[in-house]
C-alpha positions as CSV (number, residue, x, y, z in Angstrom):
1,X,0.0,0.0,0.0
2,X,2.9,2.4,0.9
3,X,6.2,3.3,-0.7
4,X,9.1,4.6,1.4
5,X,9.8,7.1,-1.4
6,X,6.2,8.3,-1.2
7,X,5.0,6.7,-4.5
8,X,1.9,4.9,-3.4
9,X,0.1,2.3,-5.6
10,X,2.2,2.1,-8.8
11,X,-0.5,-0.2,-10.3
12,X,-2.6,2.7,-11.8
13,X,-1.8,4.5,-15.1
14,X,0.8,7.3,-14.7
15,X,-1.2,10.4,-13.7
16,X,-1.1,13.6,-15.6
17,X,1.9,15.7,-14.5
18,X,1.1,18.4,-12.1
19,X,1.1,21.8,-13.9
20,X,4.0,24.1,-13.2
21,X,3.3,27.0,-10.9
22,X,1.1,25.0,-8.5
23,X,0.3,26.9,-5.3
24,X,2.3,26.1,-2.3
25,X,0.6,24.1,0.6
26,X,-1.4,26.4,2.7
27,X,-1.6,29.2,0.1
28,X,-4.8,30.3,-1.8
29,X,-5.9,27.8,-4.3
30,X,-8.9,27.6,-6.8
31,X,-12.0,25.8,-5.4
32,X,-12.4,22.3,-6.7
33,X,-15.3,21.7,-9.1
34,X,-18.5,20.7,-7.6
35,X,-20.2,17.3,-8.3
36,X,-22.3,17.4,-11.5
37,X,-20.5,20.6,-12.5
38,X,-20.1,19.3,-16.0
39,X,-23.2,17.8,-17.7
40,X,-23.7,16.4,-21.2
41,X,-24.6,19.2,-23.6
42,X,-27.7,18.6,-25.8
43,X,-27.2,18.5,-29.6
44,X,-24.7,17.0,-31.9
45,X,-21.1,16.4,-30.9
46,X,-20.0,18.9,-33.5
47,X,-20.8,21.6,-31.0
48,X,-17.7,20.6,-29.0
49,X,-15.2,19.1,-31.4
50,X,-12.2,19.7,-29.2
51,X,-13.1,19.9,-25.5
52,X,-10.6,21.8,-23.4
53,X,-9.9,20.4,-19.9
54,X,-8.2,22.7,-17.3
55,X,-6.2,20.8,-14.7
56,X,-7.7,20.9,-11.2
57,X,-5.6,22.5,-8.4
58,X,-7.0,21.6,-4.9
59,X,-6.1,22.3,-1.3
60,X,-5.2,18.9,0.1
61,X,-5.1,20.2,3.7
62,X,-8.9,20.4,3.6
63,X,-9.2,16.7,3.0
64,X,-6.3,15.0,4.8
65,X,-3.0,15.2,6.6
66,X,0.5,13.7,6.7
67,X,1.8,12.8,10.2
68,X,5.3,13.6,11.4
69,X,6.2,10.0,10.8
70,X,5.1,10.3,7.1
71,X,1.8,8.5,7.4
72,X,-0.7,10.0,4.9
73,X,-4.4,10.1,5.7
74,X,-7.6,11.2,3.8
75,X,-11.0,12.0,5.1
76,X,-14.1,10.7,3.4
77,X,-17.8,10.3,4.4
78,X,-16.9,6.8,5.7
79,X,-14.2,8.2,7.9
80,X,-10.4,8.6,7.8
81,X,-8.2,6.1,6.0
82,X,-4.5,5.7,5.4
83,X,-3.5,6.3,1.8
84,X,0.3,5.9,2.0
85,X,3.6,6.9,3.6
86,X,5.8,9.9,2.8
87,X,9.5,9.6,3.5
88,X,11.1,11.9,0.9
89,X,10.7,15.1,2.9
90,X,8.7,16.9,5.5
91,X,4.9,16.5,6.1
92,X,4.0,19.7,4.1
93,X,5.8,18.3,1.0
94,X,4.1,15.0,1.5
95,X,0.7,16.6,1.7
96,X,1.4,18.5,-1.5
97,X,2.5,15.3,-3.2
98,X,-0.7,13.4,-2.4
99,X,-2.7,16.5,-3.3
100,X,-1.1,16.5,-6.8
101,X,-2.0,12.8,-7.1
102,X,-5.6,13.8,-6.4
103,X,-5.5,16.7,-8.9
104,X,-4.3,14.2,-11.5
105,X,-7.3,12.0,-10.7
106,X,-9.7,15.0,-10.8
107,X,-8.3,16.0,-14.2
108,X,-9.1,12.5,-15.5
109,X,-12.7,12.9,-14.2
110,X,-13.0,16.4,-15.8
111,X,-11.7,14.9,-19.1
112,X,-14.5,12.2,-18.9
113,X,-17.0,15.0,-18.2
114,X,-15.8,17.0,-21.1
115,X,-16.0,13.9,-23.4
116,X,-19.5,13.3,-22.3
117,X,-20.5,16.9,-22.9
118,X,-18.9,16.8,-26.3
119,X,-21.0,13.8,-27.3
120,X,-18.2,11.2,-27.4
121,X,-18.9,7.5,-27.2
122,X,-21.2,7.4,-24.1
123,X,-20.6,3.7,-23.6
124,X,-16.9,4.0,-23.4
125,X,-17.1,7.1,-21.3
126,X,-19.3,5.2,-18.8
127,X,-17.0,2.2,-18.6
128,X,-14.1,4.5,-17.9
129,X,-16.1,6.3,-15.2
130,X,-17.1,3.1,-13.5
131,X,-13.5,1.8,-13.5
132,X,-12.3,5.0,-12.1
133,X,-15.0,5.0,-9.4
134,X,-14.0,1.5,-8.4
135,X,-10.4,2.7,-7.9
136,X,-11.4,5.5,-5.5
137,X,-11.6,3.5,-2.3
138,X,-7.9,2.5,-2.6
139,X,-6.6,5.6,-4.4
140,X,-3.4,7.0,-2.8
141,X,-4.6,10.6,-3.0
142,X,-5.6,13.4,-0.7
143,X,-8.6,15.4,-1.8
144,X,-12.4,15.5,-2.1
145,X,-12.8,11.8,-3.0
146,X,-16.5,11.9,-2.2
147,X,-16.9,14.7,-4.6
148,X,-15.0,12.7,-7.3
149,X,-17.2,9.7,-6.6
150,X,-20.4,11.9,-7.0
151,X,-19.0,13.3,-10.2
152,X,-18.2,9.9,-11.6
153,X,-21.7,8.7,-10.6
154,X,-23.2,11.6,-12.4
155,X,-21.1,10.7,-15.5
156,X,-22.3,7.1,-15.4
157,X,-25.9,8.4,-14.9
158,X,-25.8,11.0,-17.7
159,X,-23.9,8.6,-20.0
160,X,-27.1,6.6,-20.2
161,X,-29.0,9.7,-21.2
162,X,-26.3,10.7,-23.6
163,X,-26.3,7.2,-25.2
164,X,-30.1,7.4,-25.6
165,X,-29.7,10.9,-27.1
166,X,-27.0,9.6,-29.4
167,X,-29.3,6.8,-30.5
168,X,-32.1,9.3,-31.1
169,X,-29.8,11.5,-33.1
170,X,-28.5,8.6,-35.1
171,X,-32.0,7.5,-35.8
172,X,-33.1,11.0,-36.7
173,X,-30.2,11.4,-39.0
174,X,-30.9,8.0,-40.6
175,X,-34.5,9.0,-41.1
176,X,-33.5,12.4,-42.6
177,X,-30.9,10.8,-44.9
178,X,-33.4,8.1,-45.9
179,X,-36.0,10.8,-46.8
180,X,-33.4,12.7,-48.7
181,X,-32.4,9.7,-50.8
182,X,-36.1,8.9,-51.4
183,X,-36.6,12.4,-52.6
184,X,-33.6,12.2,-54.9
185,X,-34.8,8.8,-56.3
186,X,-38.3,10.2,-56.9
187,X,-36.8,13.3,-58.7
188,X,-34.7,11.0,-60.8
189,X,-37.7,8.9,-61.7
190,X,-39.7,12.1,-62.7
191,X,-36.8,13.3,-64.9
192,X,-36.6,9.9,-66.5
193,X,-40.3,9.8,-67.2
194,X,-41.0,13.4,-68.3
195,X,-38.0,15.6,-69.0
196,X,-37.0,16.4,-72.6
197,X,-34.4,19.0,-71.6
198,X,-31.7,16.5,-72.3
199,X,-28.7,18.7,-71.3
200,X,-30.0,20.2,-68.1
201,X,-31.7,16.9,-67.1
202,X,-28.5,14.9,-67.6
203,X,-26.6,17.5,-65.6
204,X,-29.2,17.2,-62.8
205,X,-28.9,13.4,-62.7
206,X,-25.1,13.8,-62.3
207,X,-25.7,16.3,-59.5
208,X,-28.1,13.8,-57.8
209,X,-25.4,11.1,-58.0
210,X,-22.8,13.5,-56.4
211,X,-25.1,14.3,-53.6
212,X,-26.1,10.7,-53.2
213,X,-22.5,9.7,-52.5
214,X,-22.3,12.2,-49.6
215,X,-25.3,10.8,-47.7
216,X,-24.4,8.2,-45.1
217,X,-26.1,6.2,-42.4
218,X,-29.0,4.8,-44.3
219,X,-30.1,1.2,-43.6
220,X,-28.3,-1.1,-46.1
221,X,-31.4,-2.8,-47.4
222,X,-33.2,0.5,-47.8
223,X,-30.2,2.1,-49.3
224,X,-29.8,-0.8,-51.9
225,X,-33.5,-0.5,-52.8
226,X,-33.3,3.3,-53.2
227,X,-30.1,2.9,-55.3
228,X,-31.8,0.5,-57.6
229,X,-34.6,3.1,-58.1
230,X,-32.1,5.8,-59.0
231,X,-30.0,3.6,-61.2
232,X,-33.1,2.3,-63.1
233,X,-34.3,5.9,-63.6
234,X,-31.0,7.0,-64.9
235,X,-30.8,4.1,-67.3
236,X,-34.3,4.8,-68.5
237,X,-33.5,8.4,-69.1
238,X,-30.3,7.5,-71.0
239,X,-32.3,5.1,-73.2
240,X,-34.9,7.7,-73.9
241,X,-32.3,10.3,-74.6
242,X,-30.4,7.9,-76.9
243,X,-33.6,7.1,-78.8
244,X,-34.4,10.8,-79.2
245,X,-31.0,11.6,-80.7
246,X,-31.1,8.5,-82.9
247,X,-34.5,9.7,-84.3
248,X,-33.0,13.2,-84.6
249,X,-30.1,11.8,-86.6
250,X,-32.6,10.0,-88.9
251,X,-34.6,13.2,-89.3
252,X,-31.5,15.2,-90.1
253,X,-30.3,12.6,-92.7
254,X,-33.8,12.9,-94.3
255,X,-33.6,16.7,-94.2
256,X,-30.1,16.5,-95.8
257,X,-31.4,14.4,-98.7
258,X,-34.4,16.7,-99.3
259,X,-32.3,19.8,-99.2
260,X,-29.9,18.3,-101.7
261,X,-32.8,17.8,-104.0
262,X,-33.9,21.4,-103.5
263,X,-30.4,22.6,-104.4
264,X,-30.5,20.6,-107.7
265,X,-33.9,22.1,-108.5
266,X,-32.8,25.7,-107.6
267,X,-29.7,25.3,-109.8
268,X,-31.8,24.2,-112.7
269,X,-33.9,27.3,-112.4
270,X,-31.1,29.8,-111.9
271,X,-30.8,30.4,-115.7
272,X,-34.5,31.0,-116.3
273,X,-35.7,34.2,-117.8
274,X,-39.4,33.7,-116.9
275,X,-39.0,36.3,-114.2
276,X,-42.5,36.2,-112.7
277,X,-43.1,32.4,-112.9
278,X,-39.6,31.4,-111.7
279,X,-39.7,33.9,-108.8
280,X,-42.9,32.2,-107.6
281,X,-41.2,28.7,-107.9
282,X,-38.3,30.0,-105.9
283,X,-40.7,31.2,-103.2
284,X,-42.2,27.7,-103.1
285,X,-38.7,26.1,-102.9
286,X,-37.8,28.3,-99.9
287,X,-41.0,27.3,-98.1
288,X,-40.1,23.6,-98.7
289,X,-36.6,24.4,-97.4
290,X,-37.9,25.8,-94.1
291,X,-40.3,22.9,-93.7
292,X,-37.6,20.3,-94.3
293,X,-36.0,20.8,-90.9
294,X,-32.3,20.9,-90.0
295,X,-29.7,18.7,-91.6
296,X,-26.4,18.0,-89.7
297,X,-24.9,21.4,-88.9
298,X,-21.9,21.5,-91.3
299,X,-23.9,19.9,-94.1
300,X,-26.9,22.3,-93.5
301,X,-24.7,25.4,-93.7
302,X,-23.0,24.1,-96.9
303,X,-26.3,23.2,-98.5
304,X,-27.8,26.6,-97.7
305,X,-24.9,28.4,-99.3
306,X,-25.4,26.2,-102.4
307,X,-29.2,26.9,-102.5
308,X,-28.8,30.6,-101.9
309,X,-26.1,30.9,-104.6
310,X,-28.5,29.5,-107.2
311,X,-31.3,31.8,-106.0
312,X,-29.0,34.8,-106.1
313,X,-28.0,34.0,-109.7
314,X,-31.6,34.1,-110.9
315,X,-32.6,37.2,-108.9
316,X,-29.5,39.1,-110.0
317,X,-30.3,38.3,-113.6
318,X,-33.9,39.4,-113.0
319,X,-32.8,42.7,-111.5
320,X,-30.5,43.3,-114.4
321,X,-33.3,42.6,-116.9
322,X,-35.6,44.9,-114.9
323,X,-33.0,47.6,-115.1
324,X,-32.7,47.2,-118.9
325,X,-36.5,47.2,-119.2
326,X,-36.7,50.4,-117.2
327,X,-34.1,52.0,-119.5
328,X,-36.0,50.9,-122.5
329,X,-39.3,52.3,-121.2
330,X,-37.6,55.6,-120.5
331,X,-36.1,55.6,-124.0
332,X,-39.6,55.0,-125.4
333,X,-41.0,57.9,-123.4
334,X,-38.2,60.2,-124.7
335,X,-38.9,59.1,-128.3
336,X,-42.7,59.7,-127.9
337,X,-41.9,63.2,-126.5
338,X,-39.8,63.8,-129.6
339,X,-42.6,62.4,-131.8
340,X,-45.1,64.8,-130.3
341,X,-42.7,67.7,-130.9
342,X,-42.2,66.8,-134.5
343,X,-46.0,66.6,-135.1
344,X,-46.8,69.7,-133.2
345,X,-47.4,71.4,-136.6
346,X,-50.6,69.5,-137.3
347,X,-53.3,72.0,-138.1
348,X,-56.6,70.7,-139.5
349,X,-57.9,74.2,-139.9
350,X,-55.5,74.9,-142.8
351,X,-55.0,71.4,-144.2
352,X,-57.5,68.8,-143.0
353,X,-56.3,66.0,-145.2
354,X,-52.7,66.8,-144.4
355,X,-53.6,66.9,-140.7
356,X,-55.3,63.5,-140.9
357,X,-52.4,62.0,-142.7
358,X,-50.0,63.4,-140.2
359,X,-52.2,62.1,-137.4
360,X,-52.2,58.6,-138.9
361,X,-48.4,58.8,-139.2
362,X,-48.2,59.9,-135.6
363,X,-50.4,57.1,-134.3
364,X,-48.6,54.4,-136.2
365,X,-45.2,55.5,-135.0
366,X,-46.6,56.0,-131.5
367,X,-47.9,52.4,-131.3
368,X,-44.6,51.1,-132.8
369,X,-42.6,52.7,-130.0
370,X,-44.2,50.6,-127.3
371,X,-44.6,51.1,-123.6
372,X,-43.4,54.0,-121.4
373,X,-42.9,54.2,-117.6
374,X,-46.2,54.1,-115.8
375,X,-45.7,57.4,-114.1
376,X,-45.3,59.2,-117.5
377,X,-48.0,57.4,-119.4
378,X,-50.9,59.7,-118.5
379,X,-49.1,62.9,-119.5
380,X,-47.9,61.5,-122.9
381,X,-51.3,59.9,-123.7
382,X,-53.0,63.2,-122.8
383,X,-50.9,65.1,-125.3
384,X,-51.7,62.6,-128.1
385,X,-55.4,62.7,-127.3
386,X,-55.4,66.5,-127.6
387,X,-54.0,66.3,-131.1
388,X,-56.5,63.5,-132.0
389,X,-59.4,65.6,-130.6
390,X,-58.4,68.7,-132.6
391,X,-58.3,66.6,-135.9
392,X,-61.5,64.9,-135.0
393,X,-63.4,68.1,-134.4
394,X,-62.1,69.4,-137.8
395,X,-63.2,66.2,-139.5
396,X,-66.6,66.5,-137.9
397,X,-67.0,69.9,-139.3
398,X,-66.0,68.8,-142.7
399,X,-68.5,65.9,-142.6
400,X,-71.2,68.3,-142.1
401,X,-70.2,70.3,-145.2
402,X,-70.0,67.3,-147.5
403,X,-72.6,64.5,-147.5
404,X,-70.8,62.0,-149.7
405,X,-67.6,62.5,-147.9
406,X,-69.3,62.3,-144.5
407,X,-70.7,58.9,-145.5
408,X,-67.3,57.8,-146.8
409,X,-65.7,59.1,-143.6
410,X,-68.3,57.4,-141.5
411,X,-67.5,54.1,-143.3
412,X,-63.8,54.7,-142.9
413,X,-64.3,55.3,-139.2
414,X,-66.2,52.1,-138.9
415,X,-63.4,50.4,-140.7
416,X,-61.0,51.9,-138.2
417,X,-63.1,50.7,-135.4
418,X,-63.0,47.2,-136.8
419,X,-59.2,47.4,-137.1
420,X,-58.7,48.4,-133.5
421,X,-61.2,45.7,-132.3
422,X,-59.2,43.1,-134.3
423,X,-56.0,44.4,-132.7
424,X,-57.6,44.2,-129.3
425,X,-58.7,40.6,-129.9
426,X,-55.2,39.6,-131.1
427,X,-53.6,41.3,-128.1
428,X,-56.0,39.6,-125.7
429,X,-55.3,36.2,-127.3
430,X,-51.6,36.8,-126.8
431,X,-52.0,37.7,-123.2
432,X,-51.1,41.4,-123.8
433,X,-53.8,42.8,-121.7
434,X,-52.6,46.4,-121.7
435,X,-52.2,46.5,-125.5
436,X,-55.7,45.1,-125.8
437,X,-57.1,47.8,-123.5
438,X,-55.4,50.5,-125.4
439,X,-56.7,49.1,-128.8
440,X,-60.3,48.9,-127.4
441,X,-60.0,52.5,-126.1
442,X,-59.0,53.6,-129.6
443,X,-61.8,51.6,-131.1
444,X,-64.2,53.3,-128.7
445,X,-62.9,56.7,-129.8
446,X,-63.2,55.8,-133.5
447,X,-66.7,54.5,-132.9
448,X,-67.7,57.8,-131.3
449,X,-66.3,59.5,-134.4
450,X,-68.2,57.1,-136.7
451,X,-71.4,57.6,-134.8
452,X,-70.9,61.4,-134.9
453,X,-70.2,61.2,-138.7
454,X,-73.2,59.0,-139.3
455,X,-75.3,61.4,-137.1
456,X,-74.1,64.4,-139.2
457,X,-75.0,62.6,-142.5
458,X,-78.4,61.6,-141.2
459,X,-79.1,65.2,-140.1
460,X,-78.3,66.7,-143.5
C-alpha cells in the first residue's frame, strides 16, 4: 500500500503531471469543481469538437494530513483512512504530493465529463467512469474523494441519457438521410419519365449522384433499394435520350437528302428568264426548305450556301433585266416626246387631209414605240389625245359640209373601229392585256367619231 519514497500504488496508469506554478501548501488555491459541475450538452457532438480540460488544483489540507512519521491520511464520508507513507521530505511536501495525485485524478474525471459533454462515445465514457470510481476506495490521493465519486456517478448516470440521445440523433439522421435519398430517387424517376431538356436533365442526374455519395447512415437494405430506383431511372433516361437523338439523326439525314434535291432544282432554275413564274417557284422552294428541318450542322450550312447561290444568280439576272426594261421604257418615253414635238405642226384648220395623214403617221409611230414608264403614261397619252381631238373636231365639221364625204368618212371610221377591235382581240389572245385595253380604247374613240359622222349625215 505504501512506498518509502512516497510513491503509493504504482498499479494505476501514470497520472497527468502536475502543472508548473502550482500553489504552495497552505496558500490560496482555486476551489475544486462541484459534483455534477459538467453535464452532457444537448445537440450533436460537432458543438464541442475539441473539449478543453483545465487541470484541477485543490487544497489537500482540507481533505487530509501527513503525520510527522510520514503517514498520509484522507478524510471521506466513511471516515479517515490511510493512503500511504511519505519519507522523501517533511509533512508539508508529502501533503502537496498526495494532493497533486488527487489533482491528476480529478483531471481524468474532468476529461470524462468533457468527453460526455462533447457527445463522445457514451458507452466507453461510462465504462471509464465506473472503472475510475471503483479505484477511488484504494486511491493513494488526498482530496475530495467523495466529490469525485459523486461526479463519476453523475457521469455514469448521464452517459445513459447521452447514449439514448445519441441513439435518437442517429435514428433521426438515418430518417432524414433516408427521406433525402427517397426524394432524390423520386426526382430521378420524374426526370426519366417526363423531361425532354436533355442537357439540363442529364446534368441534374449527375448532381443527384454526387449528392447521393455524400449521404451516409441509411439502412443497407433500404439504401440498396433506393439505389436500384435511382439507377433504373438513370438508365431509363439514358435510353430515352439515346432514342431521341437517334431519331433526330434520322430526321437530319432525311432533311439533308431533301435539301440536296432542292439545291438541284434551284440550280436548274437559276438560268430561267421567266421572271414572274420562276420567282414564284423559288418562293415555293424556300418554303419547302424551311419545312424540311435541319440537316447535320456543317452539311446544313454548306447546302444553304449552295441553294442561296442558285437563288442569287436568278434574282441578280432578273434585277439586271428589270434595269434594262426600265431603261427601254424611259427611252420610249423620250422618243414619244420627240414624236409629239415633230408633229406639233398638225393644223386641221388649214389642211384637213394633211392633218389627218400626219395624225395617222403619228399614231402608227406611237404604237410602234411601245410602252413607257407608268408614271409618264398619263401625261404623254393626254398630249396625243389632244391632237386627236383637234383633228376629230375638224373632221366632224367637214363631214357636215359634204354629205358623200361624210358617208365615206363614217364608213372609214367604222373600218378603223373594226381594225382596232381586231388588234384588241389579237392582243387579248396573246395575253397582252394592256395592249388590248389601249386598242379597245382607240376603237371606242373611233366608234364615237363614226357615230358622230353618221349622225351628221343623217341630219343633212
